[in-house]
MIZA-591998 format. One record per residue (C-alpha): residue in one letter; x, y, z; residue number from 1. Coordinates in steps of 0.05 Angstrom, whole numbers. Each point is the difference from the previous one (the first is absolute). Example, Ala and Ser with C-alpha at 12.3 -4.5 7.8 and 13.67 -1.06 7.14 Angstrom:
BEGIN
{"A" {246 -90 156} 1} {"S" {27 69 -13} 2} 
//
This chain:
BEGIN
{"M" {-2 4 -6} 1} {"T" {22 66 -8} 2} {"K" {-12 69 17} 3} {"E" {-44 11 -63} 4} {"D" {-44 -57 31} 5} {"L" {-23 44 60} 6} {"I" {-48 59 5} 7} {"F" {9 37 66} 8} {"I" {-56 39 31} 9} {"P" {23 50 48} 10} {"R" {-43 -5 68} 11} {"R" {-26 69 -2} 12} {"L" {-40 -19 -69} 13} {"L" {-47 -54 42} 14} {"N" {-61 23 28} 15} {"K" {2 -57 61} 16} {"P" {35 30 63} 17} {"G" {61 -40 20} 18} {"Q" {1 -42 -61} 19} {"Q" {61 -20 -30} 20} {"A" {37 19 -65} 21} {"V" {-30 -44 -59} 22} {"V" {47 -34 -40} 23} {"V" {-33 -31 -70} 24} {"I" {46 -60 -32} 25} {"L" {-14 -2 -74} 26} {"K" {3 -66 -23} 27} {"H" {30 -12 -68} 28} {"G" {-26 -41 -49} 29} {"G" {-20 -10 -70} 30} {"P" {7 -42 -58} 31} {"A" {66 -30 -17} 32} {"G" {48 22 -55} 33} {"R" {-14 75 16} 34} {"G" {61 45 0} 35} {"K" {29 40 63} 36} {"Q" {-16 64 -33} 37} {"Q" {-71 -17 -4} 38} {"N" {-6 -36 66} 39} {"G" {31 66 24} 40} {"M" {-53 43 -29} 41} {"M" {-61 -45 25} 42} {"K" {31 3 72} 43} {"Q" {4 72 -8} 44} {"R" {-74 9 -24} 45} {"R" {-21 -41 59} 46} {"S" {38 37 53} 47} {"T" {-34 63 -32} 48} {"N" {-74 -23 -1} 49} {"L" {8 -27 72} 50} {"M" {27 68 31} 51} {"N" {-51 42 -44} 52} {"K" {-59 -53 40} 53} {"V" {32 11 68} 54} {"M" {5 79 -11} 55} {"A" {-66 -2 -29} 56} {"S" {-32 -31 65} 57} {"I" {42 43 43} 58} {"E" {-17 67 -33} 59} {"D" {-68 -26 5} 60} {"K" {-1 3 76} 61} {"P" {-14 62 39} 62} {"Y" {62 40 31} 63} {"L" {-5 -25 85} 64} {"R" {15 52 48} 65} {"D" {25 -16 60} 66} {"G" {-27 70 41} 67} {"R" {66 24 27} 68} {"A" {-1 56 -50} 69} {"P" {-54 52 -18} 70} {"L" {-35 -3 -68} 71} {"P" {37 34 -51} 72} {"T" {-33 56 -33} 73} {"N" {45 4 -70} 74} {"A" {24 -51 -49} 75} {"F" {72 14 10} 76} {"T" {1 -11 71} 77} {"S" {-39 -60 -2} 78} {"K" {56 -26 -58} 79} {"V" {54 6 53} 80} {"M" {-36 -30 56} 81} {"R" {-14 -57 -47} 82} {"G" {69 -10 -22} 83} {"N" {36 7 65} 84} {"K" {33 -62 20} 85} {"A" {48 -19 58} 86} {"K" {47 -28 -39} 87} {"D" {21 -24 -83} 88} {"T" {-29 76 -20} 89} {"M" {16 16 -65} 90} {"P" {59 52 22} 91} {"E" {33 -51 27} 92} {"L" {-7 -59 -59} 93} {"L" {27 58 -47} 94} {"L" {58 14 57} 95} {"R" {17 -77 2} 96} {"Q" {3 -9 -77} 97} {"A" {43 67 -5} 98} {"L" {48 -44 58} 99} {"Y" {-2 -65 -39} 100} {"A" {14 33 -67} 101} {"E" {68 30 32} 102} {"G" {14 -71 34} 103} {"L" {-13 28 69} 104} {"R" {-27 -63 40} 105} {"G" {9 -36 62} 106} {"Y" {-48 43 35} 107} {"R" {-66 -22 37} 108} {"L" {-75 27 5} 109} {"N" {-27 26 66} 110} {"L" {48 -35 39} 111} {"R" {-39 -6 62} 112} {"S" {61 -8 45} 113} {"V" {13 70 -2} 114} {"P" {-52 61 23} 115} {"G" {-41 27 -58} 116} {"R" {2 -57 -44} 117} {"P" {40 34 -53} 118} {"D" {-24 -6 -68} 119} {"I" {68 -21 -28} 120} {"A" {56 -19 51} 121} {"F" {67 -14 -18} 122} {"R" {27 -34 71} 123} {"K" {74 -10 -7} 124} {"K" {7 80 -16} 125} {"K" {-51 14 47} 126} {"I" {-49 43 -46} 127} {"A" {-67 6 9} 128} {"I" {-40 33 -67} 129} {"F" {-71 22 10} 130} {"V" {-41 21 -58} 131} {"H" {-53 45 17} 132} {"G" {-65 18 -40} 133} {"C" {3 75 -8} 134} {"F" {-74 10 17} 135} {"W" {1 -51 75} 136} {"H" {64 24 33} 137} {"R" {-2 76 -21} 138} {"C" {56 7 -58} 139} {"P" {37 61 11} 140} {"L" {23 4 -65} 141} {"C" {-61 -1 -40} 142} {"G" {-49 33 52} 143} {"P" {-61 -50 -9} 144} {"K" {-66 39 26} 145} {"L" {-39 -25 53} 146} {"P" {-75 -24 -22} 147} {"K" {-54 60 7} 148} {"S" {-48 -42 35} 149} {"N" {9 -35 69} 150} {"V" {67 42 8} 151} {"S" {4 -14 80} 152} {"F" {-6 -70 -13} 153} {"W" {51 5 -57} 154} {"S" {49 48 39} 155} {"Q" {7 -50 59} 156} {"K" {6 -56 -35} 157} {"F" {56 27 -39} 158} {"E" {28 32 70} 159} {"R" {7 -71 25} 160} {"N" {28 -30 -68} 161} {"Q" {56 51 4} 162} {"Q" {10 -9 70} 163} {"R" {3 -84 -14} 164} {"D" {56 15 -55} 165} {"R" {38 50 49} 166} {"E" {2 -56 51} 167} {"K" {18 -53 -37} 168} {"T" {59 37 -30} 169} {"E" {22 16 72} 170} {"Q" {2 -66 13} 171} {"L" {35 -21 -54} 172} {"V" {58 45 7} 173} {"E" {6 -9 69} 174} {"M" {14 -80 -23} 175} {"G" {59 22 -51} 176} {"W" {-46 4 -61} 177} {"Q" {4 47 -48} 178} {"V" {-73 19 -22} 179} {"L" {-16 30 -75} 180} {"T" {-70 21 -12} 181} {"I" {-19 4 -69} 182} {"W" {-61 45 -35} 183} {"E" {-44 -31 -40} 184} {"C" {9 57 -43} 185} {"Q" {72 2 3} 186} {"L" {-15 -76 -44} 187} {"K" {-38 43 -55} 188} {"I" {49 47 -6} 189} {"N" {66 -28 -1} 190} {"M" {-1 -80 11} 191} {"K" {85 1 -18} 192} {"D" {19 51 61} 193} {"V" {-39 -43 47} 194} {"V" {32 -62 -20} 195} {"R" {72 40 -1} 196} {"T" {-9 23 69} 197} {"I" {-22 -71 23} 198} {"K" {60 -28 -36} 199} {"D" {52 54 29} 200} {"L" {-32 -23 75} 201} {"L" {19 -71 -15} 202} {"L" {74 22 -25} 203} {"K" {13 34 66} 204} 
//
């Protein structure tokens, strides 16, 4: 069995609370004598059709709220809230892809043995990297605006987020770690500069 045989459906896309991620195994088969190219095309079509069916069933379900945040009153805030994840965010994935392309590997993801579970951690060098979303962590570079509704709720939430960020950084520094905070907008503006900064830290 190869990687092409499996389709992974993330837990966050499933509707039942606590349900584990699904692994769908595509069965190979068909009349004997078919070439590898034709067989590969059939596999790809089956994969695409199956994923489309799964995504269609997911999208038909209403978005379930947990009641911790007030209802957003505009489309942008609603979109940001739905897209918020604790790990494997798009900025994190893009940075990891860039690091891999530069040959910078050997790091751990969400290392539990140190405060804050850094998004990327080079344990031997004691370098902890946090990839922050500009909206949720209040980026000082691009200065995202506060939501216009429920201002009190959002102000308190963002203040708690920033306080946790400061505490994690202080704890790591006390343990002898170097902490690098990377903002989402930095990755969009110049990914190469971000990768170069990380590379320079590793070479010290």
